[in-house]
N, CA, C, O and the ligand as a Tripos MOL2 file, in Angstrom:
@<TRIPOS>MOLECULE
protein
  257   255    65     0     0
PROTEIN
NO_CHARGES

@<TRIPOS>ATOM
      1 N         102.4260 -175.4030    8.5560 N.3       1 MET1
      2 CA        102.8440 -173.9870    8.7180 C.3       1 MET1
      3 C         103.5130 -173.4670    7.4640 C.2       1 MET1
      4 O         104.3420 -174.1410    6.8540 O.2       1 MET1
      5 N         103.1560 -172.3140    7.1110 N.am      2 THR2
      6 CA        103.7750 -171.6980    5.9410 C.3       2 THR2
      7 C         104.7000 -170.5710    6.3960 C.2       2 THR2
      8 O         104.3080 -169.6750    7.1440 O.2       2 THR2
      9 N         105.9070 -170.6490    5.9290 N.am      3 GLU3
     10 CA        106.8160 -169.5600    6.2710 C.3       3 GLU3
     11 C         106.7270 -168.4580    5.2450 C.2       3 GLU3
     12 O         106.8080 -168.7020    4.0410 O.2       3 GLU3
     13 N         106.5650 -167.2750    5.7190 N.am      4 LEU4
     14 CA        106.5440 -166.1430    4.8050 C.3       4 LEU4
     15 C         107.9790 -165.7050    4.5280 C.2       4 LEU4
     16 O         108.8300 -165.6930    5.4180 O.2       4 LEU4
     17 N         108.2160 -165.3550    3.2940 N.am      5 SER5
     18 CA        109.5050 -164.7430    2.9910 C.3       5 SER5
     19 C         109.5380 -163.3550    3.6240 C.2       5 SER5
     20 O         108.4930 -162.7580    3.8840 O.2       5 SER5
     21 N         110.7370 -162.8490    3.8680 N.am      6 PRO6
     22 CA        110.8220 -161.5260    4.5150 C.3       6 PRO6
     23 C         110.0000 -160.4740    3.8020 C.2       6 PRO6
     24 O         109.3990 -159.6090    4.4380 O.2       6 PRO6
     25 N         109.9730 -160.5450    2.4900 N.am      7 ASP7
     26 CA        109.2250 -159.5460    1.7350 C.3       7 ASP7
     27 C         107.7370 -159.5990    1.9990 C.2       7 ASP7
     28 O         107.0340 -158.5980    1.8640 O.2       7 ASP7
     29 N         107.2670 -160.7610    2.3730 N.am      8 GLN8
     30 CA        105.8300 -160.9440    2.5430 C.3       8 GLN8
     31 C         105.3650 -160.6570    3.9640 C.2       8 GLN8
     32 O         104.1710 -160.7200    4.2550 O.2       8 GLN8
     33 N         106.2870 -160.3500    4.8270 N.am      9 GLN9
     34 CA        105.8780 -160.1380    6.2060 C.3       9 GLN9
     35 C         105.2210 -158.7830    6.3870 C.2       9 GLN9
     36 O         105.5990 -157.7970    5.7540 O.2       9 GLN9
     37 N         104.2490 -158.7580    7.2460 N.am     10 PRO10
     38 CA        103.5390 -157.4990    7.4700 C.3      10 PRO10
     39 C         104.4080 -156.4950    8.2010 C.2      10 PRO10
     40 O         105.2640 -156.8580    9.0080 O.2      10 PRO10
     41 N         104.1800 -155.2550    7.9100 N.am     11 THR11
     42 CA        104.9210 -154.1910    8.5790 C.3      11 THR11
     43 C         104.3500 -153.9090    9.9500 C.2      11 THR11
     44 O         105.0030 -153.2980   10.7960 O.2      11 THR11
     45 N         103.1460 -154.3500   10.1600 N.am     12 GLY12
     46 CA        102.4720 -154.0040   11.3990 C.3      12 GLY12
     47 C         101.6480 -152.7450   11.2650 C.2      12 GLY12
     48 O         100.9000 -152.3760   12.1710 O.2      12 GLY12
     49 N         101.7910 -152.0860   10.1230 N.am     13 GLY13
     50 CA        100.9940 -150.8910    9.8770 C.3      13 GLY13
     51 C         100.0090 -151.1470    8.7580 C.2      13 GLY13
     52 O          99.9610 -152.2390    8.1920 O.2      13 GLY13
     53 N          99.2390 -150.1510    8.4510 N.am     14 LEU14
     54 CA         98.2730 -150.2670    7.3760 C.3      14 LEU14
     55 C          98.7220 -149.4720    6.1640 C.2      14 LEU14
     56 O          99.3520 -148.4220    6.2820 O.2      14 LEU14
     57 N          98.3860 -149.9930    5.0100 N.am     15 CYS15
     58 CA         98.6750 -149.2930    3.7690 C.3      15 CYS15
     59 C          97.9790 -147.9380    3.7780 C.2      15 CYS15
     60 O          96.7600 -147.8720    3.9400 O.2      15 CYS15
     61 N          98.7270 -146.8680    3.6070 N.am     16 PRO16
     62 CA         98.1030 -145.5470    3.6270 C.3      16 PRO16
     63 C          97.1900 -145.2950    2.4370 C.2      16 PRO16
     64 O          96.3950 -144.3550    2.4330 O.2      16 PRO16
     65 N          97.3160 -146.1390    1.4410 N.am     17 HIS17
     66 CA         96.5060 -145.9230    0.2420 C.3      17 HIS17
     67 C          95.1580 -146.6110    0.3270 C.2      17 HIS17
     68 O          94.1290 -145.9960    0.0460 O.2      17 HIS17
     69 N          95.1510 -147.8790    0.7100 N.am     18 CYS18
     70 CA         93.8850 -148.6200    0.7050 C.3      18 CYS18
     71 C          93.5070 -149.1750    2.0750 C.2      18 CYS18
     72 O          92.4000 -149.6850    2.2500 O.2      18 CYS18
     73 N          94.4080 -149.0830    3.0390 N.am     19 GLY19
     74 CA         94.0560 -149.4980    4.3850 C.3      19 GLY19
     75 C          94.2820 -150.9710    4.6760 C.2      19 GLY19
     76 O          94.0110 -151.4340    5.7850 O.2      19 GLY19
     77 N          94.7780 -151.7160    3.6870 N.am     20 ALA20
     78 CA         95.1060 -153.1150    3.9300 C.3      20 ALA20
     79 C          96.4120 -153.2050    4.7180 C.2      20 ALA20
     80 O          97.1890 -152.2500    4.7370 O.2      20 ALA20
     81 N          96.6580 -154.3320    5.3600 N.am     21 PRO21
     82 CA         97.9130 -154.4750    6.0990 C.3      21 PRO21
     83 C          99.1160 -154.3060    5.1730 C.2      21 PRO21
     84 O          99.1720 -154.9300    4.1140 O.2      21 PRO21
     85 N         100.0560 -153.4850    5.5560 N.am     22 GLY22
     86 CA        101.2340 -153.2490    4.7330 C.3      22 GLY22
     87 C         102.2060 -154.4140    4.7850 C.2      22 GLY22
     88 O         102.3080 -155.1110    5.7940 O.2      22 GLY22
     89 N         102.9150 -154.6140    3.6890 N.am     23 LEU23
     90 CA        103.9560 -155.6410    3.6460 C.3      23 LEU23
     91 C         105.3290 -154.9790    3.6030 C.2      23 LEU23
     92 O         105.5050 -153.8760    3.0860 O.2      23 LEU23
     93 N         106.3050 -155.7120    4.1760 N.am     24 ARG24
     94 CA        107.6360 -155.1140    4.2670 C.3      24 ARG24
     95 C         108.1840 -154.7590    2.9010 C.2      24 ARG24
     96 O         108.8660 -153.7470    2.7410 O.2      24 ARG24
     97 N         107.8880 -155.5860    1.9240 N.am     25 ARG25
     98 CA        108.4530 -155.3350    0.6020 C.3      25 ARG25
     99 C         108.0230 -153.9910    0.0290 C.2      25 ARG25
    100 O         108.7900 -153.3140   -0.6550 O.2      25 ARG25
    101 N         106.7990 -153.6270    0.3190 N.am     26 TRP26
    102 CA        106.2470 -152.3970   -0.2680 C.3      26 TRP26
    103 C         106.0230 -151.3300    0.7800 C.2      26 TRP26
    104 O         105.3440 -150.3310    0.5410 O.2      26 TRP26
    105 N         106.5810 -151.5480    1.8980 N.am     27 ARG27
    106 CA        106.3420 -150.7060    3.0470 C.3      27 ARG27
    107 C         106.3680 -149.2200    2.6890 C.2      27 ARG27
    108 O         107.2610 -148.8070    1.9480 O.2      27 ARG27
    109 N         105.4830 -148.4360    3.1490 N.am     28 PRO28
    110 CA        104.4220 -148.8510    4.0800 C.3      28 PRO28
    111 C         103.1650 -149.3610    3.3800 C.2      28 PRO28
    112 O         102.1040 -149.4680    3.9950 O.2      28 PRO28
    113 N         103.2890 -149.6730    2.0990 N.am     29 PHE29
    114 CA        102.1060 -150.0630    1.3350 C.3      29 PHE29
    115 C         101.9020 -151.5630    1.3670 C.2      29 PHE29
    116 O         102.7490 -152.3080    1.8600 O.2      29 PHE29
    117 N         100.7520 -152.0060    0.8280 N.am     30 CYS30
    118 CA        100.4080 -153.4210    0.8720 C.3      30 CYS30
    119 C         100.8230 -154.1260   -0.4020 C.2      30 CYS30
    120 O         100.8700 -155.3560   -0.4320 O.2      30 CYS30
    121 N         101.1230 -153.3930   -1.4400 N.am     31 SER31
    122 CA        101.3800 -154.0180   -2.7270 C.3      31 SER31
    123 C         102.0980 -153.0410   -3.6410 C.2      31 SER31
    124 O         102.1540 -151.8400   -3.3800 O.2      31 SER31
    125 N         102.6460 -153.5870   -4.7170 N.am     32 LYS32
    126 CA        103.3060 -152.7230   -5.6920 C.3      32 LYS32
    127 C         102.3280 -151.7210   -6.2650 C.2      32 LYS32
    128 O         102.6650 -150.5670   -6.5280 O.2      32 LYS32
    129 N         101.1220 -152.1900   -6.4480 N.am     33 ARG33
    130 CA        100.1120 -151.3130   -7.0210 C.3      33 ARG33
    131 C          99.9070 -150.0600   -6.1820 C.2      33 ARG33
    132 O          99.9020 -148.9420   -6.6980 O.2      33 ARG33
    133 N          99.7420 -150.2610   -4.9070 N.am     34 CYS34
    134 CA         99.5490 -149.0980   -4.0380 C.3      34 CYS34
    135 C         100.8110 -148.2540   -3.9800 C.2      34 CYS34
    136 O         100.7310 -147.0260   -3.9510 O.2      34 CYS34
    137 N         101.9600 -148.8870   -3.9640 N.am     35 ALA35
    138 CA        103.2080 -148.1300   -3.9440 C.3      35 ALA35
    139 C         103.3360 -147.3090   -5.2190 C.2      35 ALA35
    140 O         103.7730 -146.1590   -5.1750 O.2      35 ALA35
    141 N         102.9630 -147.8820   -6.3410 N.am     36 ASP36
    142 CA        103.0530 -147.1720   -7.6190 C.3      36 ASP36
    143 C         102.0990 -145.9870   -7.6730 C.2      36 ASP36
    144 O         102.4560 -144.9070   -8.1430 O.2      36 ASP36
    145 N         100.9120 -146.1990   -7.1990 N.am     37 VAL37
    146 CA         99.9300 -145.1150   -7.2030 C.3      37 VAL37
    147 C         100.4460 -143.9500   -6.3920 C.2      37 VAL37
    148 O         100.3360 -142.7910   -6.7920 O.2      37 VAL37
    149 N         101.0090 -144.2760   -5.2510 N.am     38 ASP38
    150 CA        101.4820 -143.2100   -4.3900 C.3      38 ASP38
    151 C         102.6660 -142.4960   -5.0010 C.2      38 ASP38
    152 O         102.7650 -141.2700   -4.9400 O.2      38 ASP38
    153 N         103.5680 -143.2690   -5.5920 N.am     39 LEU39
    154 CA        104.7350 -142.6670   -6.2210 C.3      39 LEU39
    155 C         104.3190 -141.7620   -7.3680 C.2      39 LEU39
    156 O         104.8510 -140.6640   -7.5320 O.2      39 LEU39
    157 N         103.3740 -142.2270   -8.1520 N.am     40 ALA40
    158 CA        102.9020 -141.4280   -9.2820 C.3      40 ALA40
    159 C         102.3190 -140.1100   -8.8050 C.2      40 ALA40
    160 O         102.4990 -139.0720   -9.4420 O.2      40 ALA40
    161 N         101.6370 -140.1580   -7.7070 N.am     41 ARG41
    162 CA        101.0740 -138.9130   -7.1660 C.3      41 ARG41
    163 C         102.1720 -137.9530   -6.7780 C.2      41 ARG41
    164 O         102.0960 -136.7520   -7.0400 O.2      41 ARG41
    165 N         103.1870 -138.4970   -6.1520 N.am     42 TRP42
    166 CA        104.3050 -137.6360   -5.7590 C.3      42 TRP42
    167 C         104.9260 -137.0040   -6.9880 C.2      42 TRP42
    168 O         105.2110 -135.8060   -7.0000 O.2      42 TRP42
    169 N         105.1350 -137.8000   -8.0160 N.am     43 LEU43
    170 CA        105.8180 -137.2980   -9.1920 C.3      43 LEU43
    171 C         104.9930 -136.2410   -9.9000 C.2      43 LEU43
    172 O         105.5450 -135.2990  -10.4690 O.2      43 LEU43
    173 N         103.6970 -136.3850   -9.8710 N.am     44 ARG44
    174 CA        102.8430 -135.3900  -10.5100 C.3      44 ARG44
    175 C         102.6380 -134.1590   -9.6560 C.2      44 ARG44
    176 O         102.1090 -133.1500  -10.1210 O.2      44 ARG44
    177 N         103.0580 -134.2450   -8.4010 N.am     45 GLY45
    178 CA        102.9440 -133.0850   -7.5360 C.3      45 GLY45
    179 C         101.5910 -132.9630   -6.8680 C.2      45 GLY45
    180 O         101.2520 -131.9090   -6.3310 O.2      45 GLY45
    181 N         100.8130 -134.0370   -6.8970 N.am     46 ASP46
    182 CA         99.4900 -133.9620   -6.2960 C.3      46 ASP46
    183 C          99.5350 -133.7090   -4.7940 C.2      46 ASP46
    184 O          98.5600 -133.2450   -4.2030 O.2      46 ASP46
    185 N         100.6730 -134.0160   -4.1860 N.am     47 TYR47
    186 CA        100.7520 -133.8650   -2.7430 C.3      47 TYR47
    187 C         101.1350 -132.4520   -2.3240 C.2      47 TYR47
    188 O         101.1450 -132.1170   -1.1390 O.2      47 TYR47
    189 N         101.4410 -131.6520   -3.2990 N.am     48 ARG48
    190 CA        101.7000 -130.2720   -2.9170 C.3      48 ARG48
    191 C         100.4440 -129.6450   -2.3470 C.2      48 ARG48
    192 O          99.3260 -129.9950   -2.7230 O.2      48 ARG48
    193 N         100.6450 -128.7470   -1.4680 N.am     49 ILE49
    194 CA         99.4990 -128.0670   -0.8850 C.3      49 ILE49
    195 C          98.8120 -127.2550   -1.9730 C.2      49 ILE49
    196 O          99.4100 -126.3610   -2.5720 O.2      49 ILE49
    197 N          97.5730 -127.5720   -2.2140 N.am     50 SER50
    198 CA         96.8760 -126.8770   -3.2800 C.3      50 SER50
    199 C          96.4670 -125.4930   -2.8070 C.2      50 SER50
    200 O          96.3040 -125.2420   -1.6130 O.2      50 SER50
    201 N          96.3100 -124.6190   -3.7600 N.am     51 GLY51
    202 CA         95.9460 -123.2710   -3.3610 C.3      51 GLY51
    203 C          96.6410 -122.2510   -4.2350 C.2      51 GLY51
    204 O          96.6010 -122.3520   -5.4610 O.2      51 GLY51
    205 N          97.2610 -121.2970   -3.6380 N.am     52 GLU52
    206 CA         97.8280 -120.1530   -4.3180 C.3      52 GLU52
    207 C          98.7360 -120.5360   -5.4810 C.2      52 GLU52
    208 O          98.7010 -119.9120   -6.5410 O.2      52 GLU52
    209 N          99.5390 -121.5540   -5.2710 N.am     53 ASP53
    210 CA        100.5970 -121.8630   -6.2080 C.3      53 ASP53
    211 C         100.1110 -122.0250   -7.6330 C.2      53 ASP53
    212 O         100.6950 -121.4510   -8.5520 O.2      53 ASP53
    213 N          99.0510 -122.7980   -7.8360 N.am     54 SER54
    214 CA         98.6210 -123.1110   -9.1880 C.3      54 SER54
    215 C          98.1060 -121.8830   -9.9290 C.2      54 SER54
    216 O          98.2700 -121.7810  -11.1440 O.2      54 SER54
    217 N          97.5000 -120.9750   -9.2280 N.am     55 LEU55
    218 CA         96.9670 -119.7840   -9.8850 C.3      55 LEU55
    219 C          98.0440 -118.7500  -10.1810 C.2      55 LEU55
    220 O          98.0720 -118.1790  -11.2710 O.2      55 LEU55
    221 N          98.9130 -118.5090   -9.2410 N.am     56 SER56
    222 CA         99.8250 -117.3800   -9.3650 C.3      56 SER56
    223 C         100.9530 -117.6250  -10.3590 C.2      56 SER56
    224 O         101.4340 -116.6720  -10.9720 O.2      56 SER56
    225 N         101.3900 -118.8650  -10.5400 N.am     57 SER57
    226 CA        102.5890 -119.0800  -11.3120 C.3      57 SER57
    227 C         102.4020 -118.7120  -12.7940 C.2      57 SER57
    228 O         103.3260 -118.1760  -13.4060 O.2      57 SER57
    229 N         101.2620 -118.9790  -13.3670 N.am     58 ASP58
    230 CA        101.0470 -118.6280  -14.7640 C.3      58 ASP58
    231 C         100.6890 -117.1640  -14.9710 C.2      58 ASP58
    232 O         101.1800 -116.5160  -15.8950 O.2      58 ASP58
    233 N          99.8460 -116.6630  -14.1190 N.am     59 ALA59
    234 CA         99.2040 -115.3840  -14.3590 C.3      59 ALA59
    235 C         100.1760 -114.1980  -14.3590 C.2      59 ALA59
    236 O         100.0560 -113.2970  -15.1890 O.2      59 ALA59
    237 N         101.1180 -114.1980  -13.4480 N.am     60 GLY60
    238 CA        101.9240 -113.0080  -13.2580 C.3      60 GLY60
    239 C         103.0060 -112.7690  -14.3120 C.2      60 GLY60
    240 O         103.5500 -111.6680  -14.3970 O.2      60 GLY60
    241 N         103.3230 -113.7890  -15.1160 N.am     61 GLU61
    242 CA        104.5450 -113.6750  -15.8960 C.3      61 GLU61
    243 C         104.3480 -113.2200  -17.3310 C.2      61 GLU61
    244 O         105.3040 -113.2210  -18.1060 O.2      61 GLU61
    245 N         103.1780 -112.8430  -17.6930 N.am     62 LYS62
    246 CA        102.9270 -112.4700  -19.0810 C.3      62 LYS62
    247 C         103.7360 -111.2370  -19.5300 C.2      62 LYS62
    248 O         104.2470 -111.1780  -20.6490 O.2      62 LYS62
    249 N         103.8290 -110.2900  -18.6460 N.am     63 ASP63
    250 CA        104.4440 -109.0220  -19.0140 C.3      63 ASP63
    251 C         105.9590 -109.0560  -19.1250 C.2      63 ASP63
    252 O         106.5440 -108.2720  -19.8730 O.2      63 ASP63
    253 N         106.5920 -109.9450  -18.3990 N.am     64 SER64
    254 CA        108.0360 -109.9240  -18.3330 C.3      64 SER64
    255 C         108.7460 -110.6090  -19.4820 C.2      64 SER64
    256 O         109.9760 -110.6430  -19.5150 O.2      64 SER64
    257 ZN         97.2400 -150.8330   -0.4000 Zn       65 ZN65
@<TRIPOS>BOND
     1     1     2 1
     2     2     3 1
     3     3     4 2
     4     3     5 am
     5     5     6 1
     6     6     7 1
     7     7     8 2
     8     7     9 am
     9     9    10 1
    10    10    11 1
    11    11    12 2
    12    11    13 am
    13    13    14 1
    14    14    15 1
    15    15    16 2
    16    15    17 am
    17    17    18 1
    18    18    19 1
    19    19    20 2
    20    19    21 am
    21    21    22 1
    22    22    23 1
    23    23    24 2
    24    23    25 am
    25    25    26 1
    26    26    27 1
    27    27    28 2
    28    27    29 am
    29    29    30 1
    30    30    31 1
    31    31    32 2
    32    31    33 am
    33    33    34 1
    34    34    35 1
    35    35    36 2
    36    35    37 am
    37    37    38 1
    38    38    39 1
    39    39    40 2
    40    39    41 am
    41    41    42 1
    42    42    43 1
    43    43    44 2
    44    43    45 am
    45    45    46 1
    46    46    47 1
    47    47    48 2
    48    47    49 am
    49    49    50 1
    50    50    51 1
    51    51    52 2
    52    51    53 am
    53    53    54 1
    54    54    55 1
    55    55    56 2
    56    55    57 am
    57    57    58 1
    58    58    59 1
    59    59    60 2
    60    59    61 am
    61    61    62 1
    62    62    63 1
    63    63    64 2
    64    63    65 am
    65    65    66 1
    66    66    67 1
    67    67    68 2
    68    67    69 am
    69    69    70 1
    70    70    71 1
    71    71    72 2
    72    71    73 am
    73    73    74 1
    74    74    75 1
    75    75    76 2
    76    75    77 am
    77    77    78 1
    78    78    79 1
    79    79    80 2
    80    79    81 am
    81    81    82 1
    82    82    83 1
    83    83    84 2
    84    83    85 am
    85    85    86 1
    86    86    87 1
    87    87    88 2
    88    87    89 am
    89    89    90 1
    90    90    91 1
    91    91    92 2
    92    91    93 am
    93    93    94 1
    94    94    95 1
    95    95    96 2
    96    95    97 am
    97    97    98 1
    98    98    99 1
    99    99   100 2
   100    99   101 am
   101   101   102 1
   102   102   103 1
   103   103   104 2
   104   103   105 am
   105   105   106 1
   106   106   107 1
   107   107   108 2
   108   107   109 am
   109   109   110 1
   110   110   111 1
   111   111   112 2
   112   111   113 am
   113   113   114 1
   114   114   115 1
   115   115   116 2
   116   115   117 am
   117   117   118 1
   118   118   119 1
   119   119   120 2
   120   119   121 am
   121   121   122 1
   122   122   123 1
   123   123   124 2
   124   123   125 am
   125   125   126 1
   126   126   127 1
   127   127   128 2
   128   127   129 am
   129   129   130 1
   130   130   131 1
   131   131   132 2
   132   131   133 am
   133   133   134 1
   134   134   135 1
   135   135   136 2
   136   135   137 am
   137   137   138 1
   138   138   139 1
   139   139   140 2
   140   139   141 am
   141   141   142 1
   142   142   143 1
   143   143   144 2
   144   143   145 am
   145   145   146 1
   146   146   147 1
   147   147   148 2
   148   147   149 am
   149   149   150 1
   150   150   151 1
   151   151   152 2
   152   151   153 am
   153   153   154 1
   154   154   155 1
   155   155   156 2
   156   155   157 am
   157   157   158 1
   158   158   159 1
   159   159   160 2
   160   159   161 am
   161   161   162 1
   162   162   163 1
   163   163   164 2
   164   163   165 am
   165   165   166 1
   166   166   167 1
   167   167   168 2
   168   167   169 am
   169   169   170 1
   170   170   171 1
   171   171   172 2
   172   171   173 am
   173   173   174 1
   174   174   175 1
   175   175   176 2
   176   175   177 am
   177   177   178 1
   178   178   179 1
   179   179   180 2
   180   179   181 am
   181   181   182 1
   182   182   183 1
   183   183   184 2
   184   183   185 am
   185   185   186 1
   186   186   187 1
   187   187   188 2
   188   187   189 am
   189   189   190 1
   190   190   191 1
   191   191   192 2
   192   191   193 am
   193   193   194 1
   194   194   195 1
   195   195   196 2
   196   195   197 am
   197   197   198 1
   198   198   199 1
   199   199   200 2
   200   199   201 am
   201   201   202 1
   202   202   203 1
   203   203   204 2
   204   203   205 am
   205   205   206 1
   206   206   207 1
   207   207   208 2
   208   207   209 am
   209   209   210 1
   210   210   211 1
   211   211   212 2
   212   211   213 am
   213   213   214 1
   214   214   215 1
   215   215   216 2
   216   215   217 am
   217   217   218 1
   218   218   219 1
   219   219   220 2
   220   219   221 am
   221   221   222 1
   222   222   223 1
   223   223   224 2
   224   223   225 am
   225   225   226 1
   226   226   227 1
   227   227   228 2
   228   227   229 am
   229   229   230 1
   230   230   231 1
   231   231   232 2
   232   231   233 am
   233   233   234 1
   234   234   235 1
   235   235   236 2
   236   235   237 am
   237   237   238 1
   238   238   239 1
   239   239   240 2
   240   239   241 am
   241   241   242 1
   242   242   243 1
   243   243   244 2
   244   243   245 am
   245   245   246 1
   246   246   247 1
   247   247   248 2
   248   247   249 am
   249   249   250 1
   250   250   251 1
   251   251   252 2
   252   251   253 am
   253   253   254 1
   254   254   255 1
   255   255   256 2
@<TRIPOS>SUBSTRUCTURE
     1 MET1         2 RESIDUE 1 A MET
     2 THR2         6 RESIDUE 1 A THR
     3 GLU3        10 RESIDUE 1 A GLU
     4 LEU4        14 RESIDUE 1 A LEU
     5 SER5        18 RESIDUE 1 A SER
     6 PRO6        22 RESIDUE 1 A PRO
     7 ASP7        26 RESIDUE 1 A ASP
     8 GLN8        30 RESIDUE 1 A GLN
     9 GLN9        34 RESIDUE 1 A GLN
    10 PRO10       38 RESIDUE 1 A PRO
    11 THR11       42 RESIDUE 1 A THR
    12 GLY12       46 RESIDUE 1 A GLY
    13 GLY13       50 RESIDUE 1 A GLY
    14 LEU14       54 RESIDUE 1 A LEU
    15 CYS15       58 RESIDUE 1 A CYS
    16 PRO16       62 RESIDUE 1 A PRO
    17 HIS17       66 RESIDUE 1 A HIS
    18 CYS18       70 RESIDUE 1 A CYS
    19 GLY19       74 RESIDUE 1 A GLY
    20 ALA20       78 RESIDUE 1 A ALA
    21 PRO21       82 RESIDUE 1 A PRO
    22 GLY22       86 RESIDUE 1 A GLY
    23 LEU23       90 RESIDUE 1 A LEU
    24 ARG24       94 RESIDUE 1 A ARG
    25 ARG25       98 RESIDUE 1 A ARG
    26 TRP26      102 RESIDUE 1 A TRP
    27 ARG27      106 RESIDUE 1 A ARG
    28 PRO28      110 RESIDUE 1 A PRO
    29 PHE29      114 RESIDUE 1 A PHE
    30 CYS30      118 RESIDUE 1 A CYS
    31 SER31      122 RESIDUE 1 A SER
    32 LYS32      126 RESIDUE 1 A LYS
    33 ARG33      130 RESIDUE 1 A ARG
    34 CYS34      134 RESIDUE 1 A CYS
    35 ALA35      138 RESIDUE 1 A ALA
    36 ASP36      142 RESIDUE 1 A ASP
    37 VAL37      146 RESIDUE 1 A VAL
    38 ASP38      150 RESIDUE 1 A ASP
    39 LEU39      154 RESIDUE 1 A LEU
    40 ALA40      158 RESIDUE 1 A ALA
    41 ARG41      162 RESIDUE 1 A ARG
    42 TRP42      166 RESIDUE 1 A TRP
    43 LEU43      170 RESIDUE 1 A LEU
    44 ARG44      174 RESIDUE 1 A ARG
    45 GLY45      178 RESIDUE 1 A GLY
    46 ASP46      182 RESIDUE 1 A ASP
    47 TYR47      186 RESIDUE 1 A TYR
    48 ARG48      190 RESIDUE 1 A ARG
    49 ILE49      194 RESIDUE 1 A ILE
    50 SER50      198 RESIDUE 1 A SER
    51 GLY51      202 RESIDUE 1 A GLY
    52 GLU52      206 RESIDUE 1 A GLU
    53 ASP53      210 RESIDUE 1 A ASP
    54 SER54      214 RESIDUE 1 A SER
    55 LEU55      218 RESIDUE 1 A LEU
    56 SER56      222 RESIDUE 1 A SER
    57 SER57      226 RESIDUE 1 A SER
    58 ASP58      230 RESIDUE 1 A ASP
    59 ALA59      234 RESIDUE 1 A ALA
    60 GLY60      238 RESIDUE 1 A GLY
    61 GLU61      242 RESIDUE 1 A GLU
    62 LYS62      246 RESIDUE 1 A LYS
    63 ASP63      250 RESIDUE 1 A ASP
    64 SER64      254 RESIDUE 1 A SER
    65 ZN65       257 GROUP 0 **** ****
């Protein structure tokens, strides 16, 4: 029998990035890689609702 360290234990959920079983250490992700990818997306703002925001912010301010 192999004992898993607490960090290696599954969360019981799936990694939202790749669908592999999530580990507690990277919860809810399965690995640092998936956690990093997700964090990077957040930091770049990719999770913002796309649409009006990107177009309007540049266009309107030329005159002021
Ligand atoms: Zn993953």
